matplotlib code that plots the C-alpha trace (Angstrom):
import matplotlib.pyplot as plt

x = [138.2, 135.6, 136.1, 135.9, 132.6, 131.2, 132.3, 130.7, 127.4, 127.2, 126.4, 123.0, 120.3, 117.6, 114.6, 112.5, 112.0, 108.6, 109.7, 111.0, 107.8, 105.5, 108.1, 108.7, 105.0, 104.3, 106.7, 105.6, 101.9, 102.3, 104.1, 101.7, 98.4, 99.0, 100.5, 97.5, 95.2, 96.7, 96.6, 92.9, 92.2, 94.2, 92.5, 89.2, 90.1, 90.7, 92.6, 96.1, 94.6, 92.2, 95.0, 97.1, 94.3, 93.5, 97.1, 97.5, 94.2, 95.3, 98.6, 96.9, 94.1, 96.5, 99.1, 96.5, 94.8, 98.1, 99.2, 95.8, 95.8, 99.4, 98.8, 95.7, 97.3, 100.5, 98.7, 96.4, 99.3, 101.1, 98.1, 97.5, 101.2, 101.0, 97.8, 99.5, 102.5, 100.2, 98.6, 102.1, 103.0, 99.9, 100.6, 104.1, 102.8, 100.1, 102.1, 105.8, 106.8, 104.8, 106.1, 109.7, 109.1, 107.5, 110.6, 112.9, 111.0, 111.3, 115.0, 115.2, 113.3, 116.0, 118.8, 119.8, 120.1, 117.3, 119.7, 121.1, 117.7, 116.3, 119.3, 119.0, 115.3, 115.9, 118.5, 116.3, 113.4, 115.4, 114.5, 110.8, 111.6, 114.0, 111.6, 108.6, 110.8, 112.4, 109.0, 107.7, 110.6, 110.8, 107.1, 105.4, 108.2, 107.8, 110.5, 108.9, 111.7, 111.4, 107.7, 106.9, 105.8, 102.5, 103.7, 106.9, 104.9, 102.3, 104.9, 107.1, 104.0, 102.7, 106.1, 106.9, 103.5, 103.7, 107.1, 106.1, 102.8, 104.5, 106.7, 104.0, 102.4, 105.6, 105.8, 102.3, 103.3, 106.3, 104.1, 104.2, 101.0, 102.5, 101.9, 105.2, 107.1, 105.0, 105.6, 109.4, 109.7, 107.5, 109.2, 112.6, 111.3, 109.6, 112.7, 115.0, 112.8, 112.4, 116.1, 116.7, 114.4, 116.0, 119.4, 118.0, 116.6, 119.8, 118.0, 119.1, 118.5, 117.7, 115.1, 113.6, 113.5, 112.1, 109.4, 108.2, 108.3, 106.2, 103.6, 103.4, 103.0, 100.3, 98.3, 98.7, 97.7, 94.6, 93.5, 94.1, 91.9, 89.2, 89.4, 89.2, 86.2, 84.4, 85.3, 83.9, 80.5, 80.1, 81.8]
y = [96.4, 99.2, 100.4, 96.8, 96.3, 99.5, 98.4, 95.0, 96.5, 98.9, 96.4, 95.1, 94.5, 97.2, 95.5, 98.6, 99.7, 99.4, 97.7, 94.2, 92.6, 93.8, 93.0, 89.5, 88.8, 90.3, 88.1, 85.0, 85.8, 86.7, 83.4, 81.2, 82.8, 83.2, 79.7, 78.3, 80.4, 79.1, 75.5, 75.9, 77.3, 74.6, 72.0, 73.3, 72.8, 76.4, 77.2, 78.7, 82.1, 81.9, 80.9, 83.8, 86.3, 84.8, 85.0, 88.7, 89.6, 87.8, 89.8, 93.2, 92.5, 91.0, 93.8, 96.6, 94.7, 94.1, 97.7, 99.0, 96.7, 97.6, 101.3, 101.2, 98.9, 100.9, 104.3, 103.2, 101.9, 105.2, 107.3, 105.2, 105.7, 109.4, 109.5, 107.7, 110.0, 113.0, 111.7, 111.3, 114.9, 116.2, 114.3, 115.8, 119.3, 118.8, 117.1, 117.1, 116.2, 113.1, 112.0, 112.7, 110.4, 107.8, 107.8, 107.6, 104.6, 103.0, 103.3, 102.0, 98.9, 98.4, 98.4, 102.0, 103.2, 105.5, 108.5, 107.9, 107.1, 110.4, 112.3, 110.8, 111.6, 115.1, 115.7, 114.3, 116.5, 119.7, 119.7, 119.1, 117.8, 115.2, 114.3, 113.3, 111.3, 109.4, 108.7, 107.5, 105.1, 103.9, 103.8, 103.0, 101.2, 103.5, 105.4, 108.7, 109.3, 106.0, 105.5, 103.2, 104.9, 103.7, 104.7, 102.6, 99.7, 100.0, 100.5, 97.6, 95.3, 96.3, 95.7, 92.5, 91.0, 91.9, 90.3, 87.2, 86.8, 87.4, 84.3, 81.6, 83.3, 84.0, 80.7, 81.3, 84.9, 83.4, 81.1, 77.9, 76.0, 73.4, 73.5, 71.7, 74.9, 76.8, 74.2, 74.1, 77.9, 78.5, 75.8, 77.3, 80.8, 79.5, 77.8, 80.8, 83.4, 81.1, 80.6, 84.4, 85.2, 82.6, 84.2, 87.6, 86.1, 84.0, 80.7, 77.8, 78.6, 74.9, 75.0, 78.3, 77.3, 73.8, 75.2, 77.7, 75.1, 72.6, 75.3, 76.6, 73.1, 72.3, 75.4, 74.7, 71.1, 71.9, 74.6, 72.3, 69.7, 72.3, 73.5, 69.9, 69.2, 72.4, 71.8, 68.3, 69.5, 72.5, 71.0]
z = [103.0, 103.3, 99.7, 98.4, 100.3, 98.8, 95.3, 95.7, 96.8, 93.8, 91.2, 92.0, 89.5, 89.1, 90.6, 91.1, 87.5, 85.8, 82.6, 83.5, 84.8, 82.0, 79.4, 80.6, 81.1, 77.7, 75.8, 77.6, 77.3, 73.6, 72.9, 74.8, 74.0, 70.3, 70.0, 71.8, 69.7, 66.5, 67.8, 68.5, 65.1, 63.4, 65.5, 64.4, 60.7, 59.6, 56.4, 56.3, 55.5, 58.4, 60.8, 59.7, 60.2, 63.6, 64.6, 63.6, 65.2, 68.4, 68.2, 67.9, 70.4, 73.0, 72.6, 73.1, 75.9, 77.7, 77.3, 78.5, 81.5, 82.5, 82.1, 84.3, 86.9, 87.3, 87.1, 89.9, 91.9, 91.4, 92.4, 95.5, 96.5, 95.9, 98.1, 100.9, 100.7, 100.8, 104.0, 105.5, 104.5, 106.1, 109.3, 109.4, 108.9, 111.6, 114.3, 113.5, 117.1, 117.2, 113.8, 115.0, 118.0, 115.8, 113.6, 116.6, 117.9, 114.5, 114.5, 118.1, 116.9, 114.3, 116.9, 117.6, 121.1, 122.3, 122.4, 118.9, 117.4, 118.8, 117.4, 114.0, 113.9, 115.1, 112.4, 109.7, 110.8, 110.4, 106.7, 105.8, 102.3, 103.8, 106.6, 104.5, 102.1, 105.0, 106.5, 103.2, 102.9, 106.5, 107.4, 104.1, 102.3, 99.3, 97.4, 96.2, 93.9, 92.0, 91.3, 88.4, 85.1, 83.7, 80.2, 80.5, 81.7, 78.9, 76.2, 77.4, 77.7, 74.2, 72.4, 74.3, 73.7, 70.0, 69.7, 71.5, 69.6, 66.2, 66.6, 66.3, 63.3, 61.5, 59.6, 58.1, 57.2, 55.3, 53.3, 55.4, 56.1, 58.4, 62.1, 62.6, 61.9, 64.4, 67.0, 66.6, 66.4, 69.4, 71.5, 70.8, 71.7, 74.9, 76.1, 75.2, 76.9, 80.0, 80.1, 79.8, 82.6, 84.7, 84.1, 85.2, 88.4, 89.1, 88.5, 86.4, 82.7, 82.1, 84.8, 83.6, 79.9, 80.6, 82.9, 80.3, 77.6, 79.5, 80.5, 77.0, 75.5, 78.0, 77.1, 73.3, 73.7, 75.7, 73.2, 70.3, 71.9, 72.5, 68.9, 67.5, 69.7, 68.6, 65.0, 65.1, 66.5, 64.1, 61.1]

ax = plt.figure().add_subplot(projection="3d")
ax.plot(x, y, z, "-o")
ax.set_aspect("equal")
plt.show()
């Protein structure tokens, strides 16, 4: 039974990596923002060439913007984490006895007897490298050995946004001048990506795909209306 339990608990999804959130957000944002951009440009009466240029410009601008934002965000988060870990290491070096008592009290609050909690804390504090890592995990909720990479986040975000943003403009690149092809292709992609994300998060694919399709359609419809309104006034 013990071996079976260990085996069952060894197949969890990796929820700590730095690629999933920016990749998912990038694809969704690329799809929705570029489809909405094209809808607004078409609503304003632009030609097929202008729509294509706008779509490619939106792809490039959005991908670089997403990558820059993700890099800055994750790098700042990583630097803050490292600063907090440095504070904890200084506290351990300055007053190890107090930190050991603090760790023992923490384990007591989680159900260990005072004697066992004190023994566990004492054993962990025998090695300084082990001690600060344990304190980082137990007190700060941080894993110093699994910090997110800003480069992974930026690269994932850039590629994902570019892929998502390419889909709405693809019909125009292939010679089509009809918005119908854009609508159909984007709708399929929105539903598919929403369903995929739902599978990754153990939700219903139908719910995830439908939710993303509705949100993307609303964004495109509103932008198309704005483009039509602006085109009427400046036309």
